[in-house]
MOPAC internal coordinates of N, CA, C and O (Angstrom, degrees):
PM7 1SCF
backbone

  N    0.0000 0     0.00 0     0.00 0    0    0    0
  C    1.4539 1     0.00 0     0.00 0    1    0    0
  C    1.5256 1   110.64 1     0.00 0    2    1    0
  O    1.2310 1   120.71 1   132.96 1    3    2    1
  N    1.3412 1   116.24 1   -47.04 1    3    2    1
  C    1.4656 1   120.09 1  -178.18 1    5    3    2
  C    1.5246 1   111.31 1   -63.47 1    6    5    3
  O    1.2310 1   120.44 1   141.79 1    7    6    5
  N    1.3347 1   116.77 1   -38.21 1    7    6    5
  C    1.4660 1   118.41 1  -179.41 1    9    7    6
  C    1.5278 1   110.89 1   -69.83 1   10    9    7
  O    1.2310 1   120.33 1   148.69 1   11   10    9
  N    1.3451 1   116.97 1   -31.31 1   11   10    9
  C    1.4601 1   119.86 1   177.62 1   13   11   10
  C    1.5278 1   110.24 1   -66.90 1   14   13   11
  O    1.2310 1   120.44 1   135.81 1   15   14   13
  N    1.3494 1   116.76 1   -44.19 1   15   14   13
  C    1.4664 1   120.97 1   177.81 1   17   15   14
  C    1.5236 1   109.64 1   -63.86 1   18   17   15
  O    1.2310 1   120.51 1   137.57 1   19   18   17
  N    1.3203 1   116.63 1   -42.43 1   19   18   17
  C    1.4648 1   120.68 1   178.92 1   21   19   18
  C    1.5250 1   110.36 1   -62.30 1   22   21   19
  O    1.2310 1   120.48 1   138.86 1   23   22   21
  N    1.3284 1   116.69 1   -41.14 1   23   22   21
  C    1.4618 1   120.42 1   178.40 1   25   23   22
  C    1.5198 1   111.81 1   -64.61 1   26   25   23
  O    1.2310 1   120.36 1   139.25 1   27   26   25
  N    1.3320 1   116.91 1   -40.75 1   27   26   25
  C    1.4641 1   120.51 1   178.20 1   29   27   26
  C    1.5259 1   110.52 1   -65.00 1   30   29   27
  O    1.2310 1   120.67 1   140.29 1   31   30   29
  N    1.3281 1   116.33 1   -39.71 1   31   30   29
  C    1.4618 1   120.59 1   179.02 1   33   31   30
  C    1.5251 1   110.09 1   -61.57 1   34   33   31
  O    1.2310 1   120.09 1   131.62 1   35   34   33
  N    1.3208 1   117.44 1   -48.38 1   35   34   33
  C    1.4607 1   119.83 1  -177.22 1   37   35   34
  C    1.5304 1   111.56 1   -69.89 1   38   37   35
  O    1.2310 1   120.48 1   149.91 1   39   38   37
  N    1.3052 1   116.69 1   -30.09 1   39   38   37
  C    1.4708 1   119.58 1   174.12 1   41   39   38
  C    1.5190 1   109.70 1   -63.15 1   42   41   39
  O    1.2310 1   120.95 1   136.25 1   43   42   41
  N    1.3468 1   115.79 1   -43.75 1   43   42   41
  C    1.4628 1   120.05 1   178.70 1   45   43   42
  C    1.5312 1   111.13 1   -65.40 1   46   45   43
  O    1.2310 1   119.81 1   137.10 1   47   46   45
  N    1.3303 1   117.97 1   -42.90 1   47   46   45
  C    1.4722 1   121.56 1  -179.47 1   49   47   46
  C    1.5189 1   110.45 1   -56.79 1   50   49   47
  O    1.2310 1   120.09 1   140.22 1   51   50   49
  N    1.3180 1   117.44 1   -39.78 1   51   50   49
  C    1.4609 1   121.26 1  -176.72 1   53   51   50
  C    1.5327 1   113.06 1   -93.84 1   54   53   51
  O    1.2310 1   119.94 1  -175.58 1   55   54   53
  N    1.3449 1   117.72 1     4.42 1   55   54   53
  C    1.4647 1   120.36 1  -179.03 1   57   55   54
  C    1.5275 1   111.28 1   -76.81 1   58   57   55
  O    1.2310 1   121.24 1    -5.04 1   59   58   57
  N    1.3272 1   115.24 1   174.96 1   59   58   57
  C    1.4696 1   120.46 1  -178.40 1   61   59   58
  C    1.5290 1   112.54 1   -74.34 1   62   61   59
  O    1.2310 1   119.61 1   170.98 1   63   62   61
  N    1.3239 1   118.34 1    -9.02 1   63   62   61
  C    1.4656 1   121.38 1   176.07 1   65   63   62
  C    1.5240 1   111.80 1  -119.51 1   66   65   63
  O    1.2310 1   120.24 1  -166.87 1   67   66   65
  N    1.3010 1   117.14 1    13.13 1   67   66   65
  C    1.4603 1   121.49 1  -178.25 1   69   67   66
  C    1.5181 1   112.85 1   -80.28 1   70   69   67
  O    1.2310 1   120.64 1     0.97 1   71   70   69
  N    1.3333 1   116.37 1  -179.03 1   71   70   69
  C    1.4668 1   120.95 1  -175.14 1   73   71   70
  C    1.5281 1   115.16 1   -69.84 1   74   73   71
  O    1.2310 1   119.77 1  -179.39 1   75   74   73
  N    1.2992 1   118.05 1     0.61 1   75   74   73
  C    1.4702 1   119.88 1   176.19 1   77   75   74
  C    1.5300 1   111.32 1   -93.73 1   78   77   75
  O    1.2310 1   120.21 1  -172.49 1   79   78   77
  N    1.3413 1   117.21 1     7.51 1   79   78   77
  C    1.4633 1   120.38 1  -175.66 1   81   79   78
  C    1.5278 1   111.11 1  -128.48 1   82   81   79
  O    1.2310 1   121.27 1   -15.43 1   83   82   81
  N    1.3198 1   115.18 1   164.57 1   83   82   81
  C    1.4682 1   119.64 1   174.59 1   85   83   82
  C    1.5172 1   111.52 1   -73.83 1   86   85   83
  O    1.2310 1   120.01 1   162.47 1   87   86   85
  N    1.3450 1   117.59 1   -17.53 1   87   86   85
  C    1.4681 1   120.46 1   176.24 1   89   87   86
  C    1.5239 1   111.19 1   -65.66 1   90   89   87
  O    1.2310 1   120.27 1   164.81 1   91   90   89
  N    1.3051 1   117.08 1   -15.19 1   91   90   89
  C    1.4624 1   121.38 1   176.17 1   93   91   90
  C    1.5305 1   110.73 1  -101.21 1   94   93   91
  O    1.2310 1   120.20 1   129.47 1   95   94   93
  N    1.3302 1   117.23 1   -50.53 1   95   94   93
  C    1.4640 1   120.66 1  -171.74 1   97   95   94
  C    1.5170 1   113.55 1   -73.89 1   98   97   95
  O    1.2310 1   119.02 1   147.78 1   99   98   97
  N    1.3211 1   119.48 1   -32.22 1   99   98   97
  C    1.4725 1   120.58 1   178.20 1  101   99   98
  C    1.5246 1   111.18 1   -62.31 1  102  101   99
  O    1.2310 1   118.84 1   130.86 1  103  102  101
  N    1.3454 1   119.82 1   -49.14 1  103  102  101
  C    1.4653 1   118.61 1   177.13 1  105  103  102
  C    1.5191 1   113.35 1   -64.84 1  106  105  103
  O    1.2310 1   120.60 1   144.44 1  107  106  105
  N    1.3174 1   116.46 1   -35.56 1  107  106  105
  C    1.4662 1   119.09 1   179.65 1  109  107  106
  C    1.5255 1   109.83 1   -62.84 1  110  109  107
  O    1.2310 1   120.05 1   136.69 1  111  110  109
  N    1.3103 1   117.52 1   -43.31 1  111  110  109
  C    1.4729 1   120.54 1   179.19 1  113  111  110
  C    1.5277 1   111.17 1   -69.49 1  114  113  111
  O    1.2310 1   119.96 1   149.16 1  115  114  113
  N    1.3217 1   117.68 1   -30.84 1  115  114  113
  C    1.4693 1   120.91 1   178.81 1  117  115  114
  C    1.5146 1   112.75 1   -66.88 1  118  117  115
  O    1.2310 1   119.58 1   164.94 1  119  118  117
  N    1.3268 1   118.40 1   -15.06 1  119  118  117
  C    1.4686 1   120.71 1   179.31 1  121  119  118
  C    1.5202 1   111.90 1   -64.27 1  122  121  119
  O    1.2310 1   119.74 1   168.80 1  123  122  121
  N    1.3382 1   118.11 1   -11.20 1  123  122  121
  C    1.4670 1   119.64 1   177.15 1  125  123  122
  C    1.5292 1   111.62 1   -68.13 1  126  125  123
  O    1.2310 1   119.69 1   155.39 1  127  126  125
  N    1.3416 1   118.19 1   -24.61 1  127  126  125
  C    1.4730 1   120.08 1   175.79 1  129  127  126
  C    1.5302 1   111.44 1   -62.88 1  130  129  127
  O    1.2310 1   119.18 1   125.79 1  131  130  129
  N    1.3352 1   119.18 1   -54.21 1  131  130  129
  C    1.4652 1   117.70 1   178.52 1  133  131  130
  C    1.5244 1   113.45 1   -68.40 1  134  133  131
  O    1.2310 1   120.15 1   151.91 1  135  134  133
  N    1.3183 1   117.32 1   -28.09 1  135  134  133
  C    1.4719 1   119.19 1   176.01 1  137  135  134
  C    1.5210 1   109.30 1   -63.36 1  138  137  135
  O    1.2310 1   120.08 1   138.17 1  139  138  137
  N    1.3238 1   117.44 1   -41.83 1  139  138  137
  C    1.4631 1   120.89 1   176.86 1  141  139  138
  C    1.5178 1   110.86 1   -64.08 1  142  141  139
  O    1.2310 1   120.11 1   140.92 1  143  142  141
  N    1.3342 1   117.39 1   -39.08 1  143  142  141
  C    1.4691 1   120.66 1   178.17 1  145  143  142
  C    1.5304 1   110.63 1   -63.36 1  146  145  143
  O    1.2310 1   120.32 1   141.13 1  147  146  145
  N    1.3168 1   116.99 1   -38.87 1  147  146  145
  C    1.4672 1   119.86 1   176.25 1  149  147  146
  C    1.5264 1   110.76 1   -65.05 1  150  149  147
  O    1.2310 1   120.73 1   142.77 1  151  150  149
  N    1.3297 1   116.21 1   -37.23 1  151  150  149
  C    1.4620 1   120.89 1   177.67 1  153  151  150
  C    1.5376 1   109.97 1   -63.07 1  154  153  151
  O    1.2310 1   120.21 1   144.40 1  155  154  153
  N    1.3266 1   117.20 1   -35.60 1  155  154  153
  C    1.4676 1   122.46 1  -179.33 1  157  155  154
  C    1.5269 1   113.44 1   -86.62 1  158  157  155
  O    1.2310 1   119.67 1  -176.84 1  159  158  157
  N    1.3074 1   118.23 1     3.16 1  159  158  157
  C    1.4701 1   123.66 1  -173.58 1  161  159  158
  C    1.5243 1   112.42 1   -50.11 1  162  161  159
  O    1.2310 1   119.73 1   136.03 1  163  162  161
  N    1.3212 1   118.12 1   -43.97 1  163  162  161
  C    1.4639 1   122.07 1  -177.59 1  165  163  162
  C    1.5233 1   112.86 1  -107.28 1  166  165  163
  O    1.2310 1   120.20 1  -162.56 1  167  166  165
  N    1.3001 1   117.22 1    17.44 1  167  166  165
  C    1.4633 1   121.87 1   179.72 1  169  167  166
  C    1.5196 1   110.19 1   -65.32 1  170  169  167
  O    1.2310 1   121.14 1   -30.70 1  171  170  169
  N    1.3150 1   115.42 1   149.30 1  171  170  169
  C    1.4594 1   121.81 1   176.81 1  173  171  170
  C    1.5353 1   108.89 1   -57.29 1  174  173  171
  O    1.2310 1   119.57 1   -55.18 1  175  174  173
  N    1.3256 1   118.43 1   124.82 1  175  174  173
  C    1.4767 1   120.92 1  -177.51 1  177  175  174
  C    1.5213 1   113.28 1   -57.17 1  178  177  175
  O    1.2310 1   119.85 1   153.02 1  179  178  177
  N    1.3218 1   117.89 1   -26.98 1  179  178  177
  C    1.4627 1   120.06 1   178.97 1  181  179  178
  C    1.5284 1   111.55 1   -65.19 1  182  181  179
  O    1.2310 1   120.52 1   157.27 1  183  182  181
  N    1.3232 1   116.62 1   -22.73 1  183  182  181
  C    1.4677 1   120.89 1  -177.89 1  185  183  182
  C    1.5229 1   113.00 1   -96.26 1  186  185  183
  O    1.2310 1   120.10 1   179.46 1  187  186  185
  N    1.3274 1   117.41 1    -0.54 1  187  186  185
  C    1.4668 1   121.23 1   178.87 1  189  187  186
  C    1.5226 1   108.10 1   -85.79 1  190  189  187
  O    1.2310 1   120.48 1   -50.75 1  191  190  189
  N    1.3214 1   116.69 1   129.25 1  191  190  189
  C    1.4642 1   121.61 1  -179.64 1  193  191  190
  C    1.5290 1   110.06 1   -82.87 1  194  193  191
  O    1.2310 1   120.95 1   -65.99 1  195  194  193
  N    1.3174 1   115.78 1   114.01 1  195  194  193
  C    1.4648 1   121.04 1  -179.75 1  197  195  194
  C    1.5327 1   110.55 1   -62.35 1  198  197  195
  O    1.2310 1   120.07 1   137.73 1  199  198  197
  N    1.3108 1   117.48 1   -42.27 1  199  198  197
  C    1.4570 1   121.81 1  -178.06 1  201  199  198
  C    1.5274 1   111.03 1   -64.86 1  202  201  199
  O    1.2310 1   120.77 1   136.45 1  203  202  201
  N    1.3345 1   116.12 1   -43.55 1  203  202  201
  C    1.4679 1   119.49 1  -179.05 1  205  203  202
  C    1.5192 1   111.31 1   -66.58 1  206  205  203
  O    1.2310 1   120.07 1   142.04 1  207  206  205
  N    1.3228 1   117.47 1   -37.96 1  207  206  205
  C    1.4611 1   120.22 1   179.25 1  209  207  206
  C    1.5279 1   110.03 1   -65.44 1  210  209  207
  O    1.2310 1   120.27 1   140.33 1  211  210  209
  N    1.3310 1   117.09 1   -39.67 1  211  210  209
  C    1.4697 1   120.53 1   177.04 1  213  211  210
  C    1.5251 1   110.59 1   -61.30 1  214  213  211
  O    1.2310 1   120.47 1   135.43 1  215  214  213
  N    1.3185 1   116.71 1   -44.57 1  215  214  213
  C    1.4618 1   121.26 1   179.82 1  217  215  214
  C    1.5306 1   110.25 1   -62.21 1  218  217  215
  O    1.2310 1   120.16 1   134.93 1  219  218  217
  N    1.3213 1   117.31 1   -45.07 1  219  218  217
  C    1.4619 1   120.22 1  -177.86 1  221  219  218
  C    1.5302 1   112.32 1   -67.85 1  222  221  219
  O    1.2310 1   119.90 1   143.91 1  223  222  221
  N    1.3225 1   117.79 1   -36.09 1  223  222  221
  C    1.4675 1   120.23 1   176.96 1  225  223  222
  C    1.5310 1   109.56 1   -65.85 1  226  225  223
  O    1.2310 1   120.10 1   134.26 1  227  226  225
  N    1.3223 1   117.42 1   -45.74 1  227  226  225
  C    1.4699 1   120.94 1   179.14 1  229  227  226
  C    1.5285 1   111.33 1   -64.08 1  230  229  227
  O    1.2310 1   120.48 1   135.48 1  231  230  229
  N    1.3231 1   116.70 1   -44.52 1  231  230  229
  C    1.4630 1   122.51 1   178.89 1  233  231  230
  C    1.5216 1   111.16 1   -57.03 1  234  233  231
  O    1.2310 1   120.80 1   129.65 1  235  234  233
  N    1.3179 1   116.07 1   -50.35 1  235  234  233
  C    1.4647 1   119.05 1  -178.16 1  237  235  234
  C    1.5213 1   111.66 1   -68.90 1  238  237  235
  O    1.2310 1   120.07 1   145.09 1  239  238  237
  N    1.3140 1   117.48 1   -34.91 1  239  238  237
  C    1.4660 1   120.13 1   178.61 1  241  239  238
  C    1.5301 1   110.91 1   -64.37 1  242  241  239
  O    1.2310 1   120.32 1   137.73 1  243  242  241
  N    1.3165 1   117.00 1   -42.27 1  243  242  241
  C    1.4655 1   120.34 1   178.17 1  245  243  242
  C    1.5230 1   111.49 1   -66.40 1  246  245  243
  O    1.2310 1   120.56 1   137.83 1  247  246  245
  N    1.3181 1   116.54 1   -42.17 1  247  246  245
  C    1.4553 1   119.55 1  -176.24 1  249  247  246
  C    1.5240 1   113.23 1   -76.78 1  250  249  247
  O    1.2310 1   119.54 1   162.93 1  251  250  249
  N    1.3393 1   118.48 1   -17.07 1  251  250  249
  C    1.4715 1   119.13 1   171.88 1  253  251  250
  C    1.5240 1   109.04 1   -62.23 1  254  253  251
  O    1.2310 1   120.99 1   133.88 1  255  254  253
  N    1.3237 1   115.71 1   -46.12 1  255  254  253
  C    1.4655 1   119.83 1   179.10 1  257  255  254
  C    1.5200 1   110.51 1   -64.84 1  258  257  255
  O    1.2310 1   120.53 1   136.52 1  259  258  257
  N    1.3221 1   116.59 1   -43.48 1  259  258  257
  C    1.4574 1   121.14 1  -178.69 1  261  259  258
  C    1.5288 1   111.34 1   -61.14 1  262  261  259
  O    1.2310 1   120.07 1   141.16 1  263  262  261
  N    1.3266 1   117.48 1   -38.84 1  263  262  261
  C    1.4672 1   121.66 1  -178.40 1  265  263  262
  C    1.5217 1   111.86 1   -61.99 1  266  265  263
  O    1.2310 1   120.57 1   152.62 1  267  266  265
  N    1.3235 1   116.51 1   -27.38 1  267  266  265
  C    1.4627 1   119.76 1   179.07 1  269  267  266
  C    1.5315 1   112.47 1   -93.13 1  270  269  267
  O    1.2310 1   120.13 1   166.62 1  271  270  269
  N    1.3293 1   117.37 1   -13.38 1  271  270  269
  C    1.4604 1   121.16 1  -178.52 1  273  271  270
  C    1.5232 1   112.83 1   -93.22 1  274  273  271
  O    1.2310 1   119.93 1   158.68 1  275  274  273
  N    1.3275 1   117.74 1   -21.32 1  275  274  273
  C    1.4570 1   119.54 1  -178.71 1  277  275  274
  C    1.5285 1   110.00 1   -75.59 1  278  277  275
  O    1.2310 1   121.10 1   -14.15 1  279  278  277
  N    1.2941 1   115.51 1   165.85 1  279  278  277
  C    1.4555 1   120.24 1   176.85 1  281  279  278
  C    1.5211 1   108.11 1  -124.38 1  282  281  279
  O    1.2310 1   119.22 1   -58.46 1  283  282  281
  N    1.2969 1   119.10 1   121.54 1  283  282  281
  C    1.4630 1   129.71 1    -1.26 1  285  283  282
  C    1.5283 1   110.84 1   -75.93 1  286  285  283
  O    1.2310 1   121.18 1   -28.26 1  287  286  285
  N    1.3196 1   115.35 1   151.74 1  287  286  285
  C    1.4619 1   119.86 1   179.68 1  289  287  286
  C    1.5287 1   110.05 1   -62.95 1  290  289  287
  O    1.2310 1   121.11 1   -37.90 1  291  290  289
  N    1.3298 1   115.48 1   142.10 1  291  290  289
  C    1.4638 1   120.80 1  -177.51 1  293  291  290
  C    1.5286 1   109.46 1  -112.19 1  294  293  291
  O    1.2310 1   121.05 1   -85.61 1  295  294  293
  N    1.3214 1   115.60 1    94.39 1  295  294  293
  C    1.4580 1   119.95 1  -179.40 1  297  295  294
  C    1.5266 1   111.27 1   -72.09 1  298  297  295
  O    1.2310 1   120.18 1   151.76 1  299  298  297
  N    1.3246 1   117.27 1   -28.24 1  299  298  297
  C    1.4651 1   120.37 1   176.39 1  301  299  298
  C    1.5296 1   108.88 1   -64.25 1  302  301  299
  O    1.2310 1   120.30 1   134.80 1  303  302  301
  N    1.3175 1   117.02 1   -45.20 1  303  302  301
  C    1.4620 1   121.91 1   179.57 1  305  303  302
  C    1.5272 1   110.65 1   -65.75 1  306  305  303
  O    1.2310 1   120.10 1   139.41 1  307  306  305
  N    1.3357 1   117.41 1   -40.59 1  307  306  305
  C    1.4571 1   121.01 1   178.25 1  309  307  306
  C    1.5288 1   110.97 1   -60.60 1  310  309  307
  O    1.2310 1   120.49 1   132.86 1  311  310  309
  N    1.3189 1   116.68 1   -47.14 1  311  310  309
  C    1.4695 1   120.48 1  -179.30 1  313  311  310
  C    1.5245 1   111.44 1   -64.46 1  314  313  311
  O    1.2310 1   120.49 1   140.50 1  315  314  313
  N    1.3219 1   116.66 1   -39.50 1  315  314  313
  C    1.4587 1   120.04 1   178.85 1  317  315  314
  C    1.5258 1   110.18 1   -61.69 1  318  317  315
  O    1.2310 1   120.05 1   134.20 1  319  318  317
  N    1.3297 1   117.51 1   -45.80 1  319  318  317
  C    1.4616 1   120.33 1  -178.53 1  321  319  318
  C    1.5228 1   112.10 1   -70.36 1  322  321  319
  O    1.2310 1   119.78 1   145.99 1  323  322  321
  N    1.3140 1   118.03 1   -34.01 1  323  322  321
  C    1.4573 1   120.99 1   175.43 1  325  323  322
  C    1.5306 1   109.94 1   -62.83 1  326  325  323
  O    1.2310 1   120.77 1   132.77 1  327  326  325
  N    1.3137 1   116.13 1   -47.23 1  327  326  325
  C    1.4637 1   121.42 1   178.93 1  329  327  326
  C    1.5239 1   110.53 1   -63.55 1  330  329  327
  O    1.2310 1   120.35 1   137.18 1  331  330  329
  N    1.3242 1   116.94 1   -42.82 1  331  330  329
  C    1.4621 1   120.95 1  -178.76 1  333  331  330
  C    1.5315 1   111.38 1   -66.16 1  334  333  331
  O    1.2310 1   119.90 1   135.66 1  335  334  333
  N    1.3331 1   117.80 1   -44.34 1  335  334  333
  C    1.4702 1   120.39 1   179.35 1  337  335  334
  C    1.5233 1   110.66 1   -60.96 1  338  337  335
  O    1.2310 1   120.66 1   141.23 1  339  338  337
  N    1.3255 1   116.34 1   -38.77 1  339  338  337
  C    1.4611 1   120.67 1   179.09 1  341  339  338
  C    1.5246 1   111.07 1   -65.23 1  342  341  339
  O    1.2310 1   120.25 1   131.92 1  343  342  341
  N    1.3217 1   117.13 1   -48.08 1  343  342  341
  C    1.4678 1   120.41 1  -178.58 1  345  343  342
  C    1.5250 1   112.23 1   -67.28 1  346  345  343
  O    1.2310 1   120.46 1   136.28 1  347  346  345
  N    1.3226 1   116.72 1   -43.72 1  347  346  345
  C    1.4598 1   119.83 1  -179.68 1  349  347  346
  C    1.5313 1   110.30 1   -66.92 1  350  349  347
  O    1.2310 1   120.43 1   143.91 1  351  350  349
  N    1.3322 1   116.78 1   -36.09 1  351  350  349
  C    1.4595 1   120.47 1   175.96 1  353  351  350
  C    1.5187 1   111.63 1   -62.97 1  354  353  351
  O    1.2310 1   120.70 1   141.08 1  355  354  353
  N    1.3119 1   116.27 1   -38.92 1  355  354  353
  C    1.4704 1   120.05 1   178.06 1  357  355  354
  C    1.5283 1   110.28 1   -64.83 1  358  357  355
  O    1.2310 1   120.13 1   138.96 1  359  358  357
  N    1.3290 1   117.35 1   -41.04 1  359  358  357
  C    1.4649 1   120.17 1   177.02 1  361  359  358
  C    1.5323 1   110.81 1   -64.48 1  362  361  359
  O    1.2310 1   120.43 1   141.04 1  363  362  361
  N    1.3330 1   116.77 1   -38.96 1  363  362  361
  C    1.4604 1   120.69 1   178.22 1  365  363  362
  C    1.5244 1   110.53 1   -63.83 1  366  365  363
  O    1.2310 1   120.22 1   137.32 1  367  366  365
  N    1.3192 1   117.19 1   -42.68 1  367  366  365
  C    1.4715 1   120.82 1   178.06 1  369  367  366
  C    1.5212 1   110.54 1   -62.99 1  370  369  367
  O    1.2310 1   119.79 1   139.92 1  371  370  369
  N    1.3253 1   118.00 1   -40.08 1  371  370  369
  C    1.4707 1   120.43 1   177.29 1  373  371  370
  C    1.5220 1   110.79 1   -60.71 1  374  373  371
  O    1.2310 1   120.46 1   137.12 1  375  374  373
  N    1.3306 1   116.73 1   -42.88 1  375  374  373
  C    1.4620 1   120.80 1  -179.73 1  377  375  374
  C    1.5333 1   110.81 1   -65.02 1  378  377  375
  O    1.2310 1   120.44 1   134.31 1  379  378  377
  N    1.3409 1   116.77 1   -45.69 1  379  378  377
  C    1.4595 1   120.24 1  -178.98 1  381  379  378
  C    1.5277 1   111.57 1   -65.67 1  382  381  379
  O    1.2310 1   120.18 1   142.60 1  383  382  381
  N    1.3165 1   117.25 1   -37.40 1  383  382  381
  C    1.4633 1   121.17 1   176.80 1  385  383  382
  C    1.5196 1   110.20 1   -64.60 1  386  385  383
  O    1.2310 1   120.69 1   137.34 1  387  386  385
  N    1.3186 1   116.28 1   -42.66 1  387  386  385
  C    1.4672 1   120.78 1   178.74 1  389  387  386
  C    1.5269 1   110.22 1   -62.39 1  390  389  387
  O    1.2310 1   120.19 1   135.27 1  391  390  389
  N    1.3433 1   117.25 1   -44.73 1  391  390  389
  C    1.4668 1   120.46 1   178.83 1  393  391  390
  C    1.5289 1   110.86 1   -61.51 1  394  393  391
  O    1.2310 1   120.55 1   140.69 1  395  394  393
  N    1.3096 1   116.55 1   -39.31 1  395  394  393
  C    1.4614 1   120.99 1   179.60 1  397  395  394
  C    1.5294 1   111.06 1   -64.02 1  398  397  395
  O    1.2310 1   120.24 1   135.94 1  399  398  397
  N    1.3124 1   117.14 1   -44.06 1  399  398  397
  C    1.4702 1   119.79 1   179.48 1  401  399  398
  C    1.5265 1   110.54 1   -67.80 1  402  401  399
  O    1.2310 1   119.84 1   145.60 1  403  402  401
  N    1.3169 1   117.90 1   -34.40 1  403  402  401
  C    1.4624 1   120.94 1   177.15 1  405  403  402
  C    1.5264 1   109.96 1   -65.36 1  406  405  403
  O    1.2310 1   120.59 1   137.21 1  407  406  405
  N    1.3254 1   116.47 1   -42.79 1  407  406  405
  C    1.4601 1   121.34 1  -179.69 1  409  407  406
  C    1.5296 1   110.55 1   -64.73 1  410  409  407
  O    1.2310 1   120.52 1   137.57 1  411  410  409
  N    1.3358 1   116.61 1   -42.43 1  411  410  409
  C    1.4654 1   120.23 1   178.96 1  413  411  410
  C    1.5253 1   111.19 1   -64.95 1  414  413  411
  O    1.2310 1   120.45 1   143.33 1  415  414  413
  N    1.3306 1   116.74 1   -36.67 1  415  414  413
  C    1.4675 1   120.38 1   178.84 1  417  415  414
  C    1.5238 1   110.06 1   -64.50 1  418  417  415
  O    1.2310 1   120.11 1   142.21 1  419  418  417
  N    1.3242 1   117.39 1   -37.79 1  419  418  417
  C    1.4644 1   120.69 1   178.44 1  421  419  418
  C    1.5272 1   110.81 1   -68.53 1  422  421  419
  O    1.2310 1   121.00 1   138.01 1  423  422  421
  N    1.3455 1   115.69 1   -41.99 1  423  422  421
  C    1.4695 1   119.60 1  -179.30 1  425  423  422
  C    1.5178 1   112.08 1   -69.04 1  426  425  423
  O    1.2310 1   119.88 1   146.04 1  427  426  425
  N    1.3114 1   117.84 1   -33.96 1  427  426  425
  C    1.4604 1   121.84 1  -178.01 1  429  427  426
  C    1.5312 1   113.17 1   -83.17 1  430  429  427
  O    1.2310 1   120.60 1   170.08 1  431  430  429
  N    1.3090 1   116.45 1    -9.92 1  431  430  429
  C    1.4665 1   120.38 1  -179.45 1  433  431  430
  C    1.5226 1   109.21 1   -68.20 1  434  433  431
  O    1.2310 1   120.49 1   -53.86 1  435  434  433
  N    1.3188 1   116.66 1   126.14 1  435  434  433
  C    1.4813 1   118.86 1  -179.85 1  437  435  434
  C    1.5182 1   110.98 1   -66.79 1  438  437  435
  O    1.2310 1   121.48 1   -40.76 1  439  438  437
  N    1.3054 1   114.78 1   139.24 1  439  438  437
  C    1.4719 1   119.64 1   177.20 1  441  439  438
  C    1.5233 1   108.79 1   -97.95 1  442  441  439
  O    1.2310 1   120.91 1   -36.87 1  443  442  441
  N    1.2849 1   115.87 1   143.13 1  443  442  441
  C    1.4775 1   120.84 1  -178.78 1  445  443  442
  C    1.4975 1   111.58 1   -96.18 1  446  445  443
  O    1.2310 1   120.10 1   180.00 1  447  446  445

């Protein structure tokens, strides 16, 4: 059993998507995008950049498709972009909700 697992491990290490290729290390390094989004999870909505969140959602959405179209397919990259698009989208929604409440507060403010 142990030799079979060891053989599978070494097969993966030397494969076209193993740790000896950029098909492995590029997606691993890209995980810093969603890590940053998690860090910003409770950030003040006034400090969240609406434009940057839009760019990151679009970027990750495009690259999710690309990760499945390349050869060999990169499921690590696909999962990273799926997670990133979800987190960045949540930050964008927080910013837009905050802007909406700010706008309503201005409109509801009585004028003298």
